[in-house]
C-alpha positions as CSV (number, residue, x, y, z in Angstrom):
1,M,0.0,0.0,0.0
2,G,1.3,3.4,-1.0
3,T,4.7,2.5,-2.2
4,S,6.8,2.9,-5.3
5,L,8.2,-0.6,-4.8
6,V,11.7,0.8,-5.6
7,V,13.3,0.9,-2.1
8,Q,14.4,-2.3,-0.5
9,P,13.3,-4.4,1.2
10,F,9.8,-3.6,0.0
11,A,10.8,-3.7,-3.6
12,S,11.6,-7.4,-3.5
13,L,8.5,-8.4,-1.5
14,V,6.3,-8.8,-4.6
15,N,8.7,-11.6,-5.7
16,R,8.7,-13.4,-2.4
17,V,5.2,-14.9,-2.6
18,P,4.3,-18.1,-4.4
19,E,3.3,-18.0,-8.1
20,D,-0.3,-18.8,-7.3
21,C,-0.7,-16.0,-4.7
22,P,-2.9,-13.0,-5.7
23,R,-1.2,-9.6,-5.4
24,L,-3.0,-6.3,-4.8
25,L,-1.3,-3.0,-5.1
26,I,-3.1,0.0,-3.6
27,N,-1.3,3.1,-4.7
28,R,-1.9,6.4,-6.5
29,E,-0.3,4.9,-9.6
30,K,0.8,1.5,-10.8
31,S,4.3,0.6,-9.7
32,G,6.6,-2.4,-9.4
33,Q,5.8,-3.5,-12.9
34,V,7.8,-6.1,-14.8
35,D,11.0,-4.8,-16.3
36,P,11.4,-6.9,-19.4
37,L,15.2,-6.8,-19.4
38,M,15.4,-7.7,-15.7
39,Q,12.9,-10.5,-16.2
40,M,14.9,-11.8,-19.2
41,L,18.0,-11.9,-17.0
42,G,16.1,-13.8,-14.3
43,F,16.1,-10.9,-11.8
44,G,12.6,-10.8,-10.5
45,R,9.2,-11.0,-11.9
46,G,7.6,-7.7,-10.8
47,M,3.9,-6.9,-11.1
48,D,2.2,-7.8,-14.3
49,F,-1.0,-5.7,-14.4
50,D,-1.7,-5.2,-18.1
51,S,-0.4,-8.4,-19.7
52,P,-2.9,-10.8,-21.3
53,N,-1.1,-13.5,-19.3
54,N,-1.8,-11.8,-16.0
55,Y,-3.7,-14.1,-13.6
56,R,-3.0,-12.6,-10.2
57,D,-2.0,-9.0,-10.2
58,V,-4.5,-6.2,-9.5
59,A,-3.9,-2.5,-9.1
60,F,-6.2,-0.1,-7.2
61,E,-5.2,3.4,-8.3
62,G,-6.2,5.8,-5.6
63,T,-5.4,6.6,-2.0
64,C,-4.6,3.9,0.5
65,D,-7.7,4.9,2.6
66,D,-10.0,4.6,-0.4
67,G,-8.4,1.3,-1.5
68,C,-8.8,-0.3,1.9
69,V,-12.4,0.8,2.2
70,R,-13.1,-0.6,-1.3
71,L,-11.4,-3.9,-0.4
72,A,-13.3,-4.1,2.9
73,E,-16.5,-3.4,1.0
74,L,-15.8,-6.3,-1.4
75,L,-15.1,-8.6,1.5
76,G,-18.2,-7.5,3.4
77,W,-16.3,-5.8,6.1
78,K,-16.9,-2.1,5.2
79,D,-19.2,-1.2,8.1
80,E,-16.9,-2.9,10.6
81,L,-13.8,-1.1,9.2
82,L,-15.6,2.3,9.2
83,N,-16.7,1.8,12.8
84,L,-13.2,0.8,13.8
85,V,-11.7,3.9,12.1
86,E,-14.3,6.2,13.8
87,T,-13.6,4.7,17.2
88,E,-9.9,4.9,16.9
89,H,-10.0,8.5,15.6
90,A,-12.2,9.5,18.6
91,R,-9.7,7.8,21.0
92,I,-6.7,9.6,19.4
93,D,-8.6,12.9,19.4
94,A,-9.4,12.4,23.1
95,E,-5.8,11.6,24.0
96,K,-4.6,14.7,22.1
97,K,-7.2,16.9,23.9
98,K,-6.1,15.5,27.3
99,K,-2.4,16.2,26.6
100,K,-3.3,19.7,25.4
101,D,-5.4,20.4,28.4
102,E,-2.6,19.1,30.7
103,A,-0.1,21.3,28.9
104,T,-2.2,24.5,29.4
105,K,-2.7,24.0,33.1
106,T,-0.1,26.0,35.0
107,N,0.9,26.2,38.6
108,K,1.9,29.4,40.5
109,T,5.5,29.4,39.1
110,G,4.2,29.4,35.5
111,K,5.5,25.9,34.9
112,A,3.3,23.3,33.3
113,A,1.5,21.2,35.9
114,T,2.4,17.6,36.0
115,S,1.0,14.5,37.6
116,D,4.2,14.0,39.6
117,T,4.2,10.7,41.5
118,T,7.8,11.2,42.7
119,P,8.1,11.0,46.5
120,K,8.6,14.5,48.1
121,A,12.0,13.6,49.7
122,E,13.3,12.4,46.3
123,T,12.0,15.6,44.7
124,K,13.8,17.8,47.2
125,L,17.1,15.9,46.7
126,N,17.0,16.4,43.0
127,N,15.9,20.0,43.1
128,P,18.7,22.5,42.9
129,D,16.3,25.4,43.7
130,I,15.9,24.1,47.3
131,P,18.8,25.2,49.6
132,S,20.6,22.2,51.1
133,E,19.8,23.4,54.7
134,K,16.1,23.0,54.0
135,L,16.6,19.3,53.3
């Protein structure tokens, strides 16, 4: 999904599956296609989308999101996928909001408030702002 199939190790993955394994590329454009010279020299088979001999390679030209939704639809999983995406986006948004809210809370010194669970004695020992005679 979403690769030019040029950079290793991903470029060689298309050749590491059995000959009878279907291969689906989801990308904005076709990539990883057979290079006739390399094929003649025995260096990989590549993807074979447009050949009349093609029996296993399919390209979905579009975004990865659209391609995954379309595949899920064909498999009967579209509603489940969309619900999962919605749930996870809501969870991520809630985590971001919580972090943002925590960052905006400030204490009297103007420093960001933290949920410090460090014991007070250890905090004093590690704090150069507290004079040693106060320890």
